[in-house]
Every structure is written in C-alpha cells, then in structure tokens.
Backbone as JSON, one array per atom type, in Angstrom:
{
  "sequence": "XXXXXXXXXXXXXXXXXXXXXXXXXXXXXXXXXXXXXXXXXXXXXXXXXXXXXXXXXXXXXXXXXXXXXXXXXXXXXXXXXXXXXXXXXXXXXXXXXXXXXXXXXXXXXXXXXXXXXXXXXXXXXXXXXXXXXXXXXXXXXXXXXXXXXXXXXXXXXXXXXXXXXXXXXXXXXXXXXXXXXXXXXXXXXXXXXXXXXXXXXXXXXXXXXXXXXXXXXXXXXXXXXXXXXXXXXXXXXXXXXXXXXXXXXXX",
  "N": [[0.85, -1.19, 0.0], [0.68, 2.11, -0.98], [1.41, 5.07, 0.6], [0.88, 8.38, 0.44], [1.91, 11.4, 1.62], [0.88, 14.73, 1.36], [2.46, 17.61, 1.69], [3.35, 20.84, 2.94], [4.34, 23.52, 4.8], [3.6, 26.07, 4.15], [0.74, 28.02, 3.37], [-1.81, 28.02, 0.79], [-0.58, 26.84, -1.44], [-1.56, 24.9, -3.04], [-2.01, 22.39, -1.91], [-4.41, 21.03, -1.07], [-5.91, 21.06, -3.46], [-4.25, 19.47, -5.0], [-4.29, 17.07, -3.52], [-7.02, 16.33, -3.74], [-7.34, 16.01, -6.56], [-5.29, 14.29, -7.33], [-5.98, 11.99, -5.87], [-8.55, 11.5, -6.96], [-7.85, 11.13, -9.65], [-6.19, 8.85, -9.58], [-8.05, 6.97, -8.66], [-9.85, 6.96, -10.79], [-8.31, 5.76, -12.64], [-8.54, 3.17, -11.98], [-7.34, 2.43, -9.62], [-7.69, 1.47, -6.33], [-8.41, 3.81, -3.96], [-7.77, 5.76, -1.04], [-8.6, 8.81, 0.39], [-7.32, 10.66, 2.9], [-8.27, 13.14, 5.02], [-6.58, 15.47, 6.75], [-6.64, 18.11, 7.29], [-7.92, 20.71, 9.19], [-9.63, 22.53, 7.94], [-11.09, 21.05, 6.19], [-11.59, 20.91, 3.42], [-10.99, 19.01, 1.45], [-12.64, 16.95, 2.25], [-15.32, 17.98, 2.0], [-15.48, 18.33, -0.68], [-16.2, 15.91, -1.74], [-18.11, 14.82, -0.04], [-21.21, 15.46, 1.56], [-21.25, 17.88, 3.99], [-23.14, 17.93, 6.04], [-23.77, 15.33, 6.48], [-21.67, 14.15, 7.69], [-20.52, 12.43, 10.43], [-18.64, 11.01, 12.19], [-15.12, 11.58, 12.3], [-11.64, 12.07, 11.24], [-10.64, 13.22, 13.51], [-11.89, 11.83, 15.6], [-10.78, 9.32, 15.15], [-8.04, 9.74, 15.7], [-8.03, 10.83, 18.23], [-9.69, 9.47, 20.1], [-9.58, 6.8, 19.52], [-11.42, 5.68, 17.72], [-12.17, 3.24, 15.29], [-10.5, 3.32, 12.15], [-11.83, 2.29, 9.78], [-14.47, 2.86, 10.45], [-14.97, 5.51, 9.92], [-14.58, 5.91, 7.27], [-15.81, 6.85, 4.11], [-17.65, 6.24, 1.11], [-16.86, 7.85, -1.92], [-18.37, 9.82, -4.61], [-17.09, 8.8, -6.83], [-16.0, 6.0, -8.54], [-13.99, 3.58, -6.91], [-12.89, 5.4, -5.15], [-12.48, 6.49, -1.83], [-13.16, 8.33, 1.2], [-11.74, 9.58, 4.18], [-13.0, 11.66, 6.37], [-12.54, 15.11, 7.6], [-12.93, 17.64, 10.17], [-13.45, 20.89, 11.7], [-12.81, 20.51, 14.39], [-10.49, 19.07, 14.45], [-8.43, 20.82, 14.68], [-7.84, 21.04, 17.33], [-6.29, 18.91, 17.95], [-3.42, 18.83, 17.98], [-2.72, 20.04, 20.44], [-3.93, 18.26, 22.2], [-2.46, 15.93, 21.83], [0.08, 16.42, 22.75], [2.64, 15.29, 24.81], [1.68, 12.71, 24.93], [2.6, 9.3, 24.74], [2.45, 7.87, 22.36], [2.18, 9.8, 20.46], [3.27, 10.55, 17.92], [2.74, 8.38, 16.36], [0.13, 7.67, 15.94], [-1.52, 7.91, 13.58], [-0.15, 6.23, 11.81], [-0.45, 3.75, 13.1], [-3.23, 3.43, 12.94], [-3.61, 3.33, 10.18], [-2.38, 0.95, 9.62], [-4.35, -0.9, 10.17], [-5.92, -1.07, 7.92], [-4.45, -2.11, 5.95], [-3.78, -3.42, 2.77], [-6.35, -3.09, 1.86], [-6.53, -0.9, 0.27], [-4.92, 0.49, -2.64], [-3.65, 2.9, -2.93], [-3.08, 5.5, -0.57], [-3.87, 8.77, 0.05], [-2.82, 11.62, 1.74], [-4.03, 14.59, 2.92], [-2.69, 17.46, 4.34], [-2.49, 19.91, 7.06], [-1.54, 23.46, 6.79], [1.03, 23.6, 8.35], [3.74, 22.67, 10.57], [3.11, 20.93, 12.67], [2.03, 18.43, 15.1], [0.07, 17.02, 13.7], [0.83, 17.06, 10.98], [3.32, 15.82, 11.3], [2.45, 13.28, 12.12], [1.36, 12.45, 9.68], [3.68, 12.29, 8.1], [5.12, 10.32, 9.44], [3.48, 8.16, 9.0], [3.54, 7.86, 6.27], [4.65, 6.42, 3.13], [5.7, 7.84, 1.11], [6.52, 11.27, 0.25], [4.99, 14.12, -1.1], [5.65, 17.3, -2.24], [4.02, 20.22, -2.75], [4.89, 23.18, -4.44], [4.52, 26.53, -4.66], [4.64, 28.58, -7.55], [6.11, 31.22, -7.04], [7.52, 34.31, -5.76], [8.21, 33.89, -3.07], [8.47, 31.17, -2.95], [10.23, 29.11, -1.97], [10.4, 29.63, 0.67], [10.59, 28.52, 3.93], [10.98, 25.92, 3.11], [13.38, 24.72, 3.9], [12.89, 24.18, 6.61], [10.87, 22.26, 6.38], [12.23, 20.17, 5.01], [14.19, 19.63, 6.88], [12.62, 18.65, 8.96], [11.69, 16.34, 7.69], [14.1, 14.9, 7.5], [14.59, 14.44, 10.22], [12.43, 12.78, 10.79], [13.08, 10.63, 9.18], [15.36, 9.79, 10.49], [14.57, 8.42, 12.74], [11.6, 7.72, 13.5], [10.5, 6.98, 10.94], [12.3, 5.61, 8.84], [12.05, 4.79, 6.22], [10.78, 6.67, 4.68], [10.25, 8.28, 1.63], [11.15, 10.89, -0.64], [8.89, 11.7, -2.86], [8.52, 13.69, -4.74], [8.78, 17.16, -5.84], [6.21, 19.35, -6.61], [5.5, 21.79, -8.89], [3.27, 24.42, -8.6], [0.45, 26.59, -9.47], [1.55, 27.92, -11.65], [2.82, 30.21, -14.04], [3.87, 30.2, -17.05], [4.46, 32.22, -18.78], [5.69, 34.35, -17.57], [8.74, 35.94, -16.57], [9.49, 35.79, -13.9], [8.23, 33.42, -12.99], [9.63, 31.52, -14.47], [12.19, 31.89, -13.42], [11.74, 31.16, -10.77], [11.05, 28.48, -11.11], [13.52, 27.49, -11.92], [15.0, 27.93, -9.55], [13.67, 26.23, -7.77], [14.26, 23.78, -8.92], [16.99, 23.73, -8.48], [17.07, 23.24, -5.76], [15.59, 20.82, -5.39], [16.38, 19.18, -7.47], [16.42, 16.3, -9.53], [14.11, 15.43, -8.45], [12.01, 17.1, -8.93], [8.84, 17.19, -10.33], [8.09, 16.46, -13.76], [5.7, 17.35, -14.72], [3.97, 20.4, -14.46], [1.69, 22.44, -12.64], [-0.45, 24.68, -13.92], [-1.73, 28.06, -13.4], [-5.22, 28.22, -12.98], [-8.56, 28.97, -13.55], [-10.59, 27.14, -13.66], [-9.62, 25.05, -12.04], [-9.72, 26.35, -9.57], [-12.44, 26.74, -9.31], [-13.62, 24.2, -9.24], [-13.71, 22.77, -6.61], [-15.7, 24.23, -5.32], [-17.93, 23.4, -6.6], [-18.09, 20.92, -5.68], [-16.59, 18.85, -6.9], [-14.03, 16.94, -8.56], [-11.41, 18.06, -10.79], [-11.56, 16.46, -12.98], [-14.18, 15.65, -13.44], [-15.51, 18.05, -13.35], [-14.36, 19.82, -15.26], [-13.41, 18.25, -17.66], [-11.98, 18.57, -20.06], [-10.18, 20.53, -19.63], [-7.08, 22.42, -19.14], [-6.11, 22.02, -16.55], [-7.17, 19.48, -15.89], [-5.82, 17.86, -17.73], [-3.18, 18.25, -16.88], [-3.19, 17.25, -14.23], [-3.85, 14.64, -14.82], [-1.52, 13.85, -16.12], [0.22, 14.12, -13.96], [-0.7, 12.04, -12.31], [0.13, 9.86, -13.85], [2.91, 10.17, -13.68], [3.28, 9.87, -10.92], [2.48, 7.2, -10.48], [4.42, 5.94, -12.01], [6.76, 6.68, -10.61], [6.46, 5.55, -8.05]],
  "CA": [[0.0, 0.0, 0.0], [1.46, 3.34, -1.11], [0.82, 6.14, 1.4], [1.52, 9.62, 0.01], [1.56, 12.62, 2.35], [1.06, 15.95, 0.59], [2.77, 18.54, 2.79], [4.15, 22.06, 2.85], [3.75, 24.34, 5.86], [3.05, 27.3, 3.57], [-0.62, 27.9, 2.89], [-2.08, 28.53, -0.55], [0.34, 26.32, -2.46], [-2.23, 23.86, -3.84], [-2.0, 21.07, -1.26], [-5.72, 20.38, -1.12], [-6.23, 20.85, -4.87], [-3.46, 18.32, -5.45], [-4.81, 15.87, -2.85], [-8.32, 16.0, -4.34], [-7.25, 15.59, -7.96], [-4.45, 13.09, -7.41], [-6.79, 10.87, -5.39], [-9.59, 11.22, -7.96], [-7.22, 10.62, -10.87], [-5.76, 7.47, -9.34], [-9.27, 6.15, -8.59], [-10.42, 6.84, -12.14], [-7.44, 4.84, -13.38], [-8.79, 1.83, -11.49], [-6.59, 2.16, -8.39], [-8.53, 1.71, -5.15], [-7.71, 4.92, -3.31], [-8.37, 6.4, 0.14], [-8.15, 10.17, 0.66], [-7.43, 10.99, 4.32], [-8.24, 14.6, 5.2], [-6.06, 15.88, 8.06], [-6.69, 19.57, 7.38], [-9.14, 21.11, 9.89], [-10.54, 23.26, 7.06], [-11.95, 19.98, 5.65], [-11.98, 21.16, 2.02], [-10.95, 17.74, 0.71], [-13.83, 16.17, 2.64], [-16.59, 18.49, 1.48], [-15.49, 18.2, -2.14], [-16.81, 14.63, -2.11], [-19.13, 14.39, 0.92], [-22.05, 16.51, 2.13], [-20.79, 18.13, 5.36], [-24.22, 17.65, 7.01], [-23.89, 13.88, 6.71], [-20.45, 13.66, 8.34], [-20.69, 12.27, 11.87], [-17.33, 10.75, 12.78], [-14.05, 12.09, 11.43], [-10.28, 11.71, 11.63], [-10.45, 13.66, 14.9], [-12.29, 10.7, 16.45], [-9.81, 8.24, 14.95], [-6.75, 10.06, 16.3], [-8.14, 11.29, 19.62], [-10.31, 8.52, 21.05], [-9.43, 5.4, 19.12], [-12.44, 5.18, 16.79], [-11.51, 2.51, 14.2], [-10.47, 4.04, 10.89], [-12.9, 1.88, 8.85], [-15.78, 3.4, 10.87], [-15.18, 6.89, 9.42], [-14.37, 5.94, 5.81], [-17.04, 6.99, 3.33], [-17.48, 6.12, -0.34], [-17.02, 9.09, -2.69], [-19.16, 9.57, -5.82], [-16.21, 8.33, -7.9], [-15.69, 4.6, -8.32], [-12.66, 3.27, -6.37], [-12.41, 6.44, -4.25], [-13.1, 6.61, -0.5], [-12.68, 9.5, 1.93], [-11.8, 9.64, 5.65], [-13.18, 13.12, 6.44], [-12.06, 15.95, 8.69], [-13.75, 18.8, 10.51], [-12.69, 21.94, 12.39], [-12.36, 20.02, 15.7], [-9.14, 18.52, 14.3], [-7.48, 21.87, 15.06], [-7.51, 20.86, 18.76], [-5.57, 17.66, 18.14], [-2.02, 19.05, 18.35], [-2.65, 20.3, 21.88], [-4.34, 17.04, 22.92], [-1.47, 14.86, 21.69], [1.34, 16.78, 23.41], [2.92, 14.51, 26.01], [1.24, 11.31, 24.77], [3.73, 8.46, 24.33], [2.29, 7.43, 20.97], [1.69, 10.98, 19.73], [3.73, 10.6, 16.53], [2.49, 7.12, 15.67], [-1.29, 7.32, 15.93], [-2.04, 7.69, 12.23], [0.48, 5.02, 11.26], [-1.09, 2.58, 13.72], [-4.6, 3.28, 12.41], [-3.53, 2.91, 8.77], [-2.01, -0.48, 9.62], [-5.56, -1.73, 10.27], [-6.58, -1.17, 6.61], [-3.43, -2.53, 4.99], [-4.27, -4.38, 1.79], [-7.68, -2.73, 1.38], [-6.38, 0.16, -0.74], [-3.63, 0.5, -3.32], [-3.07, 4.19, -2.61], [-3.66, 6.37, 0.45], [-3.4, 10.14, -0.13], [-3.08, 12.36, 2.97], [-4.01, 16.05, 2.85], [-2.22, 17.94, 5.64], [-2.68, 21.35, 7.3], [-0.36, 24.29, 6.49], [1.82, 23.76, 9.59], [4.6, 21.51, 10.84], [2.76, 20.44, 13.99], [1.92, 16.98, 15.29], [-0.78, 16.41, 12.67], [1.68, 16.84, 9.81], [4.31, 14.81, 11.69], [1.75, 12.0, 12.04], [1.25, 12.09, 8.27], [5.01, 11.92, 7.61], [5.49, 9.05, 10.07], [2.65, 7.1, 8.42], [3.66, 7.82, 4.81], [5.77, 5.79, 2.42], [6.23, 8.86, 0.21], [6.14, 12.67, 0.47], [4.88, 14.99, -2.26], [5.7, 18.69, -1.77], [3.61, 21.24, -3.71], [5.63, 24.43, -4.26], [3.92, 27.57, -5.49], [5.56, 29.31, -8.42], [6.05, 32.63, -6.64], [8.77, 34.87, -5.24], [8.53, 33.29, -1.77], [8.18, 29.74, -3.12], [11.06, 28.2, -1.18], [10.4, 30.06, 2.07], [10.14, 27.45, 4.82], [11.32, 24.59, 2.59], [14.45, 24.17, 4.75], [12.27, 23.63, 7.81], [10.17, 21.03, 6.01], [13.21, 19.12, 4.7], [14.83, 19.28, 8.15], [11.66, 17.78, 9.65], [11.72, 15.05, 7.0], [15.32, 14.2, 7.91], [14.39, 13.97, 11.6], [11.5, 11.64, 10.72], [13.85, 9.51, 8.61], [16.41, 9.33, 11.4], [14.07, 7.51, 13.76], [10.29, 7.05, 13.41], [10.13, 6.44, 9.64], [13.5, 5.65, 8.0], [11.74, 4.41, 4.84], [10.08, 7.76, 3.99], [10.93, 8.71, 0.4], [10.66, 12.11, -1.27], [8.34, 11.34, -4.18], [8.85, 14.78, -5.64], [8.25, 18.51, -5.64], [5.28, 19.69, -7.69], [5.34, 23.24, -9.07], [1.86, 24.74, -8.76], [0.1, 27.99, -9.74], [2.65, 28.35, -12.52], [2.5, 31.01, -15.23], [5.12, 30.08, -17.8], [4.68, 33.42, -19.6], [6.43, 35.39, -16.85], [10.15, 35.69, -16.25], [9.55, 35.4, -12.49], [7.88, 32.0, -12.87], [10.75, 30.72, -15.0], [13.28, 31.99, -12.45], [11.34, 30.37, -9.6], [11.17, 27.08, -11.52], [14.95, 27.16, -11.89], [15.41, 27.89, -8.15], [13.1, 25.01, -7.18], [15.03, 22.66, -9.48], [18.3, 23.73, -7.81], [16.88, 22.66, -4.42], [15.06, 19.45, -5.42], [17.03, 18.4, -8.52], [15.61, 15.4, -10.36], [12.86, 15.12, -7.75], [10.94, 17.98, -9.4], [8.01, 16.52, -11.34], [8.07, 17.04, -15.1], [4.42, 18.04, -14.81], [3.72, 21.59, -13.64], [0.27, 22.79, -12.6], [-0.56, 26.11, -14.23], [-2.86, 28.78, -12.81], [-6.42, 27.85, -13.72], [-9.82, 29.31, -12.91], [-11.35, 25.89, -13.55], [-9.14, 24.35, -10.85], [-10.21, 27.07, -8.41], [-13.9, 26.62, -9.23], [-14.13, 22.82, -9.11], [-14.12, 22.37, -5.27], [-16.96, 24.9, -4.96], [-19.0, 22.58, -7.2], [-17.93, 19.6, -5.05], [-16.13, 17.93, -7.93], [-12.63, 17.01, -8.99], [-11.27, 18.71, -12.09], [-11.82, 15.47, -14.03], [-15.61, 15.64, -13.74], [-15.98, 19.43, -13.49], [-13.89, 20.37, -16.55], [-12.52, 17.17, -18.12], [-11.16, 18.96, -21.21], [-9.38, 21.71, -19.27], [-5.65, 22.26, -18.95], [-5.9, 21.45, -15.22], [-7.45, 18.04, -15.94], [-4.72, 17.23, -18.47], [-1.97, 18.29, -16.06], [-3.31, 16.3, -13.12], [-3.78, 13.31, -15.41], [-0.08, 13.58, -16.31], [0.81, 13.92, -12.63], [-1.03, 10.67, -11.89], [1.03, 8.97, -14.6], [4.25, 10.31, -13.09], [3.27, 9.29, -9.56], [2.45, 5.73, -10.62], [5.74, 5.55, -12.52], [7.8, 6.87, -9.59], [6.33, 4.63, -6.91]],
  "C": [[0.89, 1.24, 0.0], [0.73, 4.45, -0.36], [1.57, 7.43, 1.09], [1.01, 10.79, 0.84], [1.85, 13.81, 1.45], [1.24, 17.07, 1.6], [3.63, 19.71, 2.34], [3.53, 23.01, 3.87], [3.24, 25.69, 5.38], [1.62, 27.06, 3.12], [-0.74, 28.41, 1.46], [-1.18, 28.03, -1.64], [-0.29, 25.2, -3.3], [-2.2, 22.48, -3.23], [-3.33, 20.34, -1.45], [-6.15, 20.12, -2.55], [-5.51, 19.62, -5.4], [-3.97, 17.03, -4.81], [-6.1, 15.39, -3.5], [-8.13, 15.37, -5.72], [-6.31, 14.41, -8.17], [-5.24, 11.87, -6.97], [-7.86, 10.48, -6.42], [-8.99, 10.6, -9.22], [-6.77, 9.18, -10.73], [-6.97, 6.53, -9.32], [-9.85, 5.92, -9.98], [-9.55, 5.97, -13.05], [-7.54, 3.41, -12.83], [-8.03, 1.45, -10.24], [-7.47, 2.46, -7.18], [-7.8, 2.66, -4.22], [-8.5, 5.45, -2.12], [-7.75, 7.79, 0.29], [-8.4, 10.47, 2.14], [-7.27, 12.5, 4.47], [-7.78, 14.91, 6.62], [-6.03, 17.39, 8.22], [-7.99, 19.98, 8.07], [-10.11, 21.91, 9.02], [-11.47, 22.32, 6.29], [-12.37, 20.18, 4.2], [-11.93, 19.9, 1.17], [-12.21, 16.93, 0.98], [-15.08, 16.66, 1.93], [-16.62, 18.57, -0.04], [-16.26, 16.96, -2.56], [-17.98, 14.21, -1.22], [-19.91, 15.6, 1.42], [-21.69, 16.68, 3.61], [-21.86, 17.78, 6.39], [-24.32, 16.17, 7.35], [-22.67, 13.3, 7.43], [-20.67, 13.6, 9.85], [-19.34, 12.06, 12.55], [-16.23, 11.09, 11.78], [-12.69, 11.59, 11.9], [-9.94, 12.21, 13.04], [-10.79, 12.52, 15.86], [-11.28, 9.55, 16.35], [-8.52, 8.5, 15.73], [-6.84, 10.47, 17.76], [-8.7, 10.24, 20.56], [-10.34, 7.08, 20.57], [-10.55, 4.84, 18.28], [-11.74, 4.46, 15.64], [-11.6, 3.29, 12.88], [-11.57, 3.6, 9.92], [-14.27, 2.48, 9.19], [-16.03, 4.81, 10.33], [-15.05, 6.98, 7.9], [-15.71, 5.93, 5.07], [-16.72, 6.82, 1.84], [-17.72, 7.48, -0.98], [-17.84, 8.79, -3.94], [-18.33, 9.21, -7.04], [-15.85, 6.88, -7.58], [-14.22, 4.44, -7.89], [-12.13, 4.33, -5.4], [-13.22, 6.46, -2.95], [-12.43, 7.78, 0.23], [-12.81, 9.26, 3.43], [-11.83, 11.13, 6.0], [-12.6, 13.78, 7.68], [-13.17, 16.91, 9.09], [-12.92, 19.72, 11.39], [-12.15, 21.48, 13.74], [-10.94, 19.45, 15.64], [-8.07, 19.53, 14.7], [-7.03, 21.72, 16.51], [-6.53, 19.71, 18.99], [-4.12, 17.85, 18.57], [-1.86, 19.23, 19.85], [-2.96, 19.04, 22.67], [-3.25, 15.98, 22.91], [-0.15, 15.15, 22.4], [1.49, 15.96, 24.69], [2.47, 13.06, 25.93], [2.4, 10.48, 24.19], [3.66, 8.05, 22.86], [1.89, 8.57, 20.05], [2.04, 10.96, 18.25], [3.25, 9.42, 15.69], [1.01, 6.8, 15.48], [-1.83, 7.04, 14.53], [-1.45, 6.43, 11.62], [-0.2, 3.76, 11.8], [-2.49, 2.35, 13.17], [-4.57, 2.81, 10.96], [-3.15, 1.44, 8.66], [-3.24, -1.37, 9.58], [-6.28, -1.88, 8.93], [-5.6, -1.63, 5.53], [-4.01, -3.61, 4.06], [-5.64, -4.03, 1.23], [-7.64, -1.65, 0.3], [-5.0, 0.05, -1.38], [-2.88, 1.8, -3.0], [-3.83, 4.86, -1.47], [-3.04, 7.75, 0.25], [-3.79, 10.93, 1.12], [-2.93, 13.86, 2.72], [-3.69, 16.59, 4.24], [-2.49, 19.43, 5.82], [-1.42, 22.14, 6.97], [0.43, 24.62, 7.76], [2.67, 22.52, 9.77], [4.37, 21.0, 12.27], [2.62, 18.93, 14.02], [1.04, 16.3, 14.25], [0.05, 16.1, 11.43], [2.75, 15.79, 10.1], [3.69, 13.42, 11.65], [1.65, 11.52, 10.59], [2.59, 11.61, 7.73], [5.48, 10.58, 8.2], [4.72, 7.89, 9.42], [2.93, 6.87, 6.94], [4.82, 6.94, 4.33], [6.48, 6.82, 1.55], [5.72, 10.25, 0.58], [6.1, 13.4, -0.85], [4.78, 16.42, -1.75], [5.22, 19.63, -2.88], [4.35, 22.54, -3.41], [5.05, 25.46, -5.22], [4.97, 28.32, -6.3], [5.46, 30.8, -8.12], [7.38, 33.04, -6.02], [9.19, 34.2, -3.93], [8.37, 31.77, -1.78], [8.92, 28.85, -2.13], [11.15, 28.6, 0.29], [9.83, 28.93, 2.94], [10.48, 26.05, 4.35], [12.4, 23.93, 3.43], [13.88, 23.52, 6.0], [11.57, 22.31, 7.52], [11.17, 19.89, 5.77], [13.97, 18.69, 5.95], [13.92, 18.36, 8.96], [11.65, 16.39, 9.03], [12.95, 14.24, 7.4], [15.21, 13.67, 9.34], [13.47, 12.75, 11.63], [12.24, 10.41, 10.19], [14.85, 8.93, 9.6], [15.88, 8.36, 12.45], [12.7, 6.92, 13.44], [9.95, 6.44, 12.06], [11.32, 6.51, 8.67], [13.23, 5.35, 6.52], [11.01, 5.51, 4.06], [10.89, 8.25, 2.8], [10.32, 10.02, -0.08], [10.2, 11.74, -2.68], [8.64, 12.44, -5.19], [8.28, 16.11, -5.2], [7.42, 18.86, -6.86], [5.13, 21.21, -7.77], [3.89, 23.54, -9.41], [1.67, 26.23, -9.04], [1.15, 28.66, -10.64], [2.12, 29.17, -13.7], [3.77, 31.09, -16.08], [5.42, 31.3, -18.67], [5.56, 34.44, -18.91], [7.86, 34.97, -16.56], [10.3, 35.21, -14.81], [9.27, 33.91, -12.32], [9.0, 31.11, -13.37], [11.93, 30.74, -14.04], [13.0, 31.13, -11.21], [11.47, 28.88, -9.92], [12.63, 26.63, -11.47], [15.44, 27.02, -10.45], [14.91, 26.62, -7.46], [13.88, 23.79, -7.65], [16.41, 22.58, -8.82], [18.21, 23.09, -6.43], [16.53, 21.17, -4.5], [15.65, 18.58, -6.53], [16.07, 17.56, -9.33], [14.29, 15.02, -9.71], [11.73, 16.07, -8.14], [10.15, 17.22, -10.48], [8.12, 17.24, -12.69], [6.78, 17.84, -15.31], [4.42, 19.28, -13.93], [2.23, 21.91, -13.74], [0.15, 24.29, -12.81], [-1.76, 26.73, -13.52], [-4.1, 28.51, -13.66], [-7.67, 28.22, -12.93], [-10.66, 28.06, -12.71], [-10.92, 25.1, -12.3], [-9.66, 25.02, -9.57], [-11.71, 26.87, -8.21], [-14.38, 25.22, -8.85], [-14.5, 22.42, -7.68], [-15.45, 23.01, -4.84], [-18.16, 24.14, -5.52], [-18.96, 21.14, -6.67], [-17.6, 18.53, -6.09], [-14.62, 18.02, -8.07], [-12.6, 17.68, -10.35], [-11.65, 17.76, -13.22], [-13.3, 15.39, -14.39], [-16.14, 17.05, -13.97], [-15.59, 20.03, -14.85], [-12.9, 19.39, -17.16], [-11.62, 17.53, -19.3], [-10.21, 20.1, -20.88], [-7.9, 21.37, -19.15], [-5.36, 21.6, -17.6], [-6.13, 19.95, -15.19], [-6.31, 17.3, -16.64], [-3.46, 17.16, -17.6], [-2.05, 17.31, -14.89], [-3.34, 14.86, -13.6], [-2.31, 12.9, -15.59], [0.62, 13.35, -14.98], [0.53, 12.51, -12.12], [-0.11, 9.66, -12.56], [2.43, 8.97, -13.98], [4.33, 9.66, -11.71], [3.31, 7.77, -9.63], [3.83, 5.23, -11.07], [6.81, 5.62, -11.42], [7.69, 5.89, -8.42], [6.55, 3.18, -7.3]]
}
C-alpha cells in the first residue's frame, strides 16, 4: 500500500487541490484509493461528501481510538473513498502533546486497513505540527507542492529538516516522491526563475508536470467535484492526469 503525504507548511500552495485531484485521478485509473483529510478546514472532505452527513471524522480516529474503517465513506467516484475531517481537528495538536504514541497514531490506524487500498493520499494542514508529523510518520512517500512565486522556497528548509528527523528515527523508509510546481504562469520571467530555483533545491525530484494557474481548478471544489468531472477537457485536468502517470511511474 502506497501512502503519500502531501505537505508544505506554507498555505495557498495547492495542497488540497493536489490531494483531491491526485486521489480522484488514481481512482479513475482503477486504483482503489483512500483520501485521508487531516486539514481542519476539511476542504478535501466536502469536495466529495455533504458536510451535514459527516458524523465521525479523523479527529475521532486520532483522539479517542475510533476505528479508521468506521469513518471511511465512499465518494461519488468509483474506487475512491474518503476519511473526512472537521474543524475540531485543530484541537488535536494540543491534545497529543505529552502522549507516548503521539507521533504514531495515524500510522497505527492505517495499519488496520493494509491491503484494502492500493493508494492512500493524505491532505495535511499548512503547519509543521503533530498532525503533519503523524502524516510523515505514516507515509511511504512525500509529495511537496511548491507555489511558483517569489517566496516559493520560504520554509522549505524547515520542512526538509523535519523530513530528515523523521527519517532518522520514526520512519527511515520515507521517500521524497517529488516537488510539484503549482500555480505556474510560464509566460512570466519570475515564474521561469522560480522554476529554476526550485530545481536547484530538489534536482531530479521535481516533477516534469507543472500545474498552471487555472480558474477551472479554483472553481471545481466549490461545485464539489474534482477537475476530471468538473472540466474534463481543461488544462488542469490534463496536467493532473499527467501527474497521476508520473506518480504511478515513480512509486
């Protein structure tokens, strides 16, 4: 089972957009996929599930031992399931401080569904707290979305330092799947310069696919759809399709 954490402590870099569309794309390619939403904003969850129908969430799984299968819901896309979040997850970091198994809770819960899914995609909050650390400890691979902007690499050192600490003890098998350049505008000199700077940091780990700025991508979550069903002929759909191909190839 491939477990991919999508993480970057900077907000607005396309983490949730990537989680939604990578999970949907893999499912549409016949790969049984689970999308775990660890972001208290719950945008990944409400893209596929009516918020009014959500009773138990990942907060219950990580705080009081609710079995993970009890919160998993089928999405309206074949082969895709969602373990939803809600705002209460924001309290989890404080609750886990001092707990002996604080870093391992998600990994332990995911162990209980081993073999039931081919891919698990984890959407994380824009912070390097215990929730994100749980995702990194549980993951087999890390995907880092990096916005094509002047401050793109701000905070990247902290993230990579955290990854090295995770590799040194709790999860030595964690692999960097790649850095994904998002919100890219190839027409501007700044975007080309930023792309070069990102490549200097991540080298061959930068995905060949870049995700360009797209109104369709921004609109699709509001319609509670992935880009593949909302605008299947759009540039965003083509790019995320290519990303799915690259991810499958790399893992």
